[in-house]
N, CA and C of each residue as an Amber inpcrd file, in Angstrom:
protein
   270
 -12.3900000  -9.4900000 -28.4000000 -10.6630000 -10.7420000 -28.2030000
 -10.8750000 -10.9920000 -26.8500000 -12.3780000 -11.8740000 -26.4070000
 -12.6330000 -12.2570000 -25.1980000 -12.6600000 -13.7750000 -25.0540000
 -11.6890000 -14.4120000 -24.3980000 -11.4920000 -15.7920000 -24.2560000
 -12.4500000 -16.4110000 -23.2150000 -13.3380000 -17.0020000 -23.7470000
 -14.7560000 -17.4420000 -23.0120000 -14.3250000 -18.0200000 -21.5740000
 -13.6480000 -19.0250000 -22.1150000 -13.0250000 -19.4500000 -20.5630000
 -12.3980000 -18.6390000 -19.3220000 -11.7390000 -17.5720000 -19.9690000
 -10.9970000 -16.8270000 -19.2960000 -12.7200000 -15.8860000 -18.6580000
 -13.1890000 -15.3650000 -19.1490000 -14.3400000 -14.4630000 -18.9900000
 -15.4730000 -15.7380000 -17.8700000 -15.7370000 -16.8330000 -18.1710000
 -16.0100000 -17.5960000 -17.3860000 -15.6540000 -17.5510000 -15.9160000
 -14.6060000 -18.0450000 -15.5660000 -13.7250000 -18.0180000 -14.5580000
 -13.9230000 -16.4390000 -13.9960000 -13.5250000 -15.7590000 -14.5550000
 -13.9060000 -14.0430000 -14.0720000 -15.4180000 -14.2420000 -13.3480000
 -16.2660000 -14.2820000 -14.0230000 -17.3720000 -14.0620000 -13.6180000
 -17.6330000 -15.1120000 -12.3450000 -17.4300000 -16.2250000 -12.4210000
 -17.3220000 -17.0230000 -11.3380000 -16.6360000 -16.4000000  -9.9800000
 -15.5520000 -16.1860000 -10.4120000 -14.8420000 -14.8840000  -8.9610000
 -15.5560000 -13.8940000  -8.7980000 -16.4010000 -12.9970000  -9.5970000
 -17.0900000 -11.8820000  -9.2100000 -18.3190000 -12.3970000  -8.3820000
 -18.8350000 -13.5020000  -8.4550000 -20.4230000 -14.1370000  -8.0970000
 -19.8530000 -14.1520000  -6.7090000 -18.8050000 -14.8880000  -6.4570000
 -18.5830000 -15.1830000  -4.8440000 -18.0730000 -14.0810000  -4.3190000
 -17.5220000 -13.3610000  -4.6940000 -17.1720000 -11.8090000  -4.1340000
 -18.4150000 -11.2700000  -3.8380000 -19.7320000 -11.0310000  -4.7330000
 -20.8050000 -10.6560000  -4.8620000 -21.6480000 -11.4050000  -3.3360000
 -21.2640000 -12.6690000  -3.1670000 -21.9100000 -13.6910000  -2.2400000
 -21.1550000 -13.3930000  -0.8780000 -19.7990000 -12.6890000  -1.0610000
 -19.1430000 -12.3940000   0.1960000 -19.7480000 -11.1630000   0.5210000
 -19.8500000 -10.4430000   0.0330000 -20.4650000  -9.0000000   0.1520000
 -21.8320000  -9.3210000   0.5310000 -22.7690000  -9.6530000  -0.0110000
 -24.0430000  -9.8410000   0.9420000 -24.1570000 -10.7030000   2.4520000
 -22.8710000 -11.1340000   2.8130000 -22.9230000 -11.9080000   3.8050000
 -22.2400000 -11.0350000   5.0820000 -21.6240000 -10.3560000   4.2820000
 -21.0280000  -8.8290000   4.7920000 -22.1050000  -8.1880000   5.3570000
 -23.0740000  -7.5890000   4.7930000 -24.2600000  -6.8800000   4.3510000
 -25.3400000  -7.7740000   5.7140000 -25.5250000  -8.7720000   5.5600000
 -26.1910000  -9.1410000   6.5790000 -25.6280000  -9.0220000   7.8100000
 -24.2120000  -9.2750000   7.8120000 -23.5740000  -9.6400000   9.2500000
 -23.7620000  -8.0520000   9.9060000 -23.4830000  -7.0880000   9.0460000
 -23.8850000  -5.7000000   9.4760000 -25.1560000  -5.4920000   9.9380000
 -26.3850000  -5.8200000   9.1250000 -27.5040000  -5.7140000   9.5940000
 -27.6560000  -6.5660000  11.0310000 -27.3180000  -7.5320000  11.3660000
 -27.1750000  -8.2520000  12.5370000 -26.8400000  -7.6490000  13.9560000
 -25.9430000  -7.0020000  13.3400000 -24.8180000  -6.0180000  14.6340000
 -23.7380000  -7.3130000  14.8690000 -23.5940000  -8.0210000  14.0850000
 -22.3980000  -9.1240000  14.5880000 -21.2140000  -8.0430000  15.1200000
 -20.5360000  -8.7190000  15.7910000 -19.2650000  -8.5470000  16.2650000
 -18.0540000  -7.5080000  15.4370000 -17.2320000  -6.5760000  15.9670000
 -16.5380000  -5.6060000  14.8390000 -16.0200000  -6.3220000  14.4690000
 -15.1660000  -7.1490000  14.9350000 -13.9120000  -7.7850000  14.3080000
 -14.0980000  -9.3260000  13.4990000 -15.3360000  -9.4330000  13.7640000
 -16.1680000 -10.3600000  12.5990000 -16.2480000  -9.9870000  11.1460000
 -17.0950000  -8.0940000  11.5000000 -17.3560000  -7.6250000  10.2180000
 -15.9510000  -7.1300000   9.6780000 -14.7710000  -6.8000000  10.0860000
 -13.6170000  -6.4550000   9.8340000 -13.0160000  -7.4730000   9.0810000
 -13.1220000  -8.7360000   9.7760000 -12.2810000 -10.2860000   9.1860000
 -13.5400000 -10.3460000   7.7640000 -14.3620000 -10.1540000   7.2060000
 -15.0890000 -10.2280000   6.3260000 -14.7630000  -9.3940000   5.6050000
 -14.6510000  -8.0150000   5.9050000 -14.7180000  -7.2370000   4.8270000
 -13.1280000  -7.2760000   4.3580000 -11.9370000  -7.4780000   4.8640000
 -10.6830000  -8.0160000   4.7700000 -10.4930000  -9.1680000   3.9780000
 -11.5570000 -10.3380000   3.8480000 -11.6550000 -11.0980000   2.9040000
 -11.9700000 -10.9450000   1.7780000 -12.9660000  -9.8230000   1.3250000
 -13.5220000  -9.7410000   0.3030000 -12.5590000  -8.5110000  -0.4450000
 -11.8680000  -7.6710000   0.5220000 -10.6800000  -6.9620000  -0.2530000
  -9.7810000  -8.2260000  -0.8290000  -9.3550000  -8.9700000   0.1090000
  -8.5330000  -9.9460000  -0.8940000  -9.0030000 -10.7280000  -1.9020000
 -10.2770000 -11.0690000  -1.6060000 -10.6310000 -11.4930000  -3.1960000
 -10.6640000 -10.2270000  -4.1870000 -10.8420000  -9.5590000  -3.9820000
 -11.1060000  -8.2950000  -5.3370000  -9.5800000  -8.1670000  -5.6100000
  -8.6750000  -8.4440000  -4.8660000  -7.0950000  -8.0220000  -5.2580000
  -6.7560000  -9.2930000  -6.3020000  -7.3380000 -10.3200000  -5.9370000
  -7.1380000 -11.5500000  -6.4770000  -7.8280000 -11.5520000  -7.7040000
  -8.9430000 -10.7760000  -7.8980000  -9.9930000 -10.8290000  -9.3070000
  -8.6770000  -9.8990000  -9.7230000  -8.6480000  -8.7540000  -9.0990000
  -7.9510000  -7.7750000 -10.1410000  -6.2580000  -8.4790000 -10.6450000
  -5.6780000  -9.3700000 -10.2430000  -4.7560000  -9.8720000 -10.4960000
  -5.0560000 -10.6590000 -11.8760000  -5.9180000 -11.2630000 -11.5770000
  -6.7660000 -12.5110000 -12.8690000  -6.9310000 -11.4400000 -13.9010000
  -7.6010000 -10.2760000 -13.8300000  -8.0980000  -9.5760000 -14.9410000
  -6.9530000  -8.9980000 -15.9530000  -5.9470000  -8.7920000 -14.6810000
  -4.7560000  -7.7840000 -15.5620000  -3.8790000  -8.8530000 -16.0340000
  -3.7830000 -10.2670000 -15.7020000  -2.8280000 -10.9890000 -16.2980000
  -3.8420000 -11.2310000 -17.8000000  -5.2570000 -11.4160000 -17.7890000
  -5.7500000 -11.8670000 -19.1080000  -5.5520000 -10.5210000 -19.8340000
  -5.7110000  -9.3220000 -19.1830000  -5.4600000  -7.8310000 -20.6710000
  -4.0830000  -7.8580000 -20.9750000  -3.0770000  -8.3770000 -20.1030000
  -1.4170000  -8.6360000 -20.6020000  -1.5360000  -9.7280000 -21.5240000
  -1.9430000 -10.7580000 -21.6790000  -1.8530000 -11.9270000 -22.7710000
  -2.6900000 -12.1360000 -23.4190000  -3.7510000 -10.8260000 -23.8120000
  -4.5880000 -10.8270000 -24.8130000  -4.2430000  -9.0200000 -25.5180000
  -5.2390000  -7.9090000 -24.7650000  -4.9930000  -7.0700000 -25.2380000
  -3.5740000  -6.3310000 -25.2310000  -2.7440000  -6.4500000 -24.3750000
  -1.3490000  -5.7840000 -24.7520000  -0.5750000  -7.1040000 -25.4920000
  -0.4870000  -7.7920000 -25.5750000   0.1740000  -8.3590000 -26.4930000
  -0.7260000  -8.4120000 -27.8200000  -1.5410000  -8.2210000 -28.2640000
  -1.7330000  -7.4550000 -29.4570000  -1.5300000  -6.3190000 -29.9350000
  -1.4940000  -5.3100000 -28.5720000  -1.1420000  -3.6820000 -28.8740000
   0.3270000  -3.9740000 -29.0250000   0.9400000  -4.2060000 -28.2680000
   2.5810000  -4.4410000 -28.3780000   2.5380000  -5.1260000 -30.0660000
   1.9830000  -5.8260000 -30.5040000   2.6320000  -6.1980000 -31.7460000
   2.2120000  -4.9990000 -32.9850000   1.2210000  -4.2030000 -32.7750000
   0.9560000  -2.9390000 -33.5120000   1.9500000  -2.0820000 -33.1300000
   2.6310000  -1.3850000 -34.2210000   3.1940000  -0.0040000 -33.7340000
   2.4210000   0.9050000 -33.4150000   1.1990000   1.1790000 -33.6920000
   0.3540000   2.4420000 -33.4430000  -0.2630000   2.3620000 -32.3610000
  -0.2740000   0.9620000 -31.6250000  -0.9990000   0.9420000 -30.4050000
  -0.0940000   0.3860000 -29.2490000   1.2920000   0.7520000 -29.2210000
   2.0370000   0.5700000 -28.3660000   2.0240000   1.8800000 -26.9190000
   1.7290000   2.7420000 -27.6270000   1.8840000   4.0270000 -26.6520000
   0.2720000   3.6080000 -25.9620000  -0.8910000   3.5540000 -26.4310000
  -1.8810000   3.2540000 -25.6980000  -1.9650000   2.3820000 -24.9060000
  -1.3500000   1.3740000 -24.9830000  -0.7770000   0.0090000 -24.2760000
  -0.3430000   0.6650000 -23.0420000   0.4380000   1.5090000 -23.1570000
   1.4960000   1.9290000 -21.9330000   0.6800000   2.8090000 -21.2600000
   0.1060000   3.7740000 -22.1130000  -0.7680000   4.6880000 -20.9360000
  -2.0520000   3.8030000 -20.1820000  -2.7080000   2.8280000 -20.7430000
  -3.6570000   2.3140000 -20.0630000  -2.8740000   1.7500000 -18.8850000
  -1.8080000   0.9410000 -18.8210000  -0.9120000   0.4220000 -18.0950000
  -0.6390000   1.4270000 -16.5340000  -0.0980000   2.1400000 -17.2210000
   0.4410000   3.4640000 -16.2420000  -0.9150000   3.6980000 -15.4880000
  -2.3480000   4.0670000 -16.2470000  -3.3530000   4.4470000 -15.5800000
  -3.8740000   3.4750000 -14.2300000  -4.0110000   1.7750000 -14.9130000
  -3.7580000   0.9580000 -14.1030000  -3.1700000   0.8280000 -12.6790000
  -1.7610000   1.0170000 -13.0040000  -0.7870000   1.0920000 -12.1400000
  -1.3720000   2.4530000 -11.0680000  -1.7360000   3.3700000 -11.5900000
  -2.0330000   4.5950000 -10.6950000  -2.9910000   4.3850000  -9.9230000
  -3.7740000   3.6190000 -10.5430000  -5.4060000   3.6340000  -9.4490000
  -5.0540000   2.5010000  -8.1360000  -3.8370000   1.5200000  -8.8300000
  -3.8840000   0.8800000  -7.8810000  -2.6750000   1.2790000  -6.7680000
  -2.3020000   2.4460000  -7.0380000  -1.6510000   2.5510000  -5.7470000
  -2.1630000   3.8810000  -4.7160000  -3.2530000   4.2850000  -5.0450000
  -4.2880000   5.1680000  -4.5150000  -4.7340000   4.6820000  -3.2110000
């Protein structure tokens, strides 16, 4: 149950993040100034949070919507979301 357009957008975002990470690795290797490294790292973290929000929205709109319509899958959906929330606040 994967929407191909959403998959395409998620892959695009993940590839951008990979490029950002490659840039950070290169900057560390070149021993660039610490604040520049921190700025790049924080930018990557913001990008990851944005990707997380996109993936969560997709999950809610597709899988959770489907699970909530099936009485025997409601508890599974709740457990999955609680697990994701728990991971996000650690």
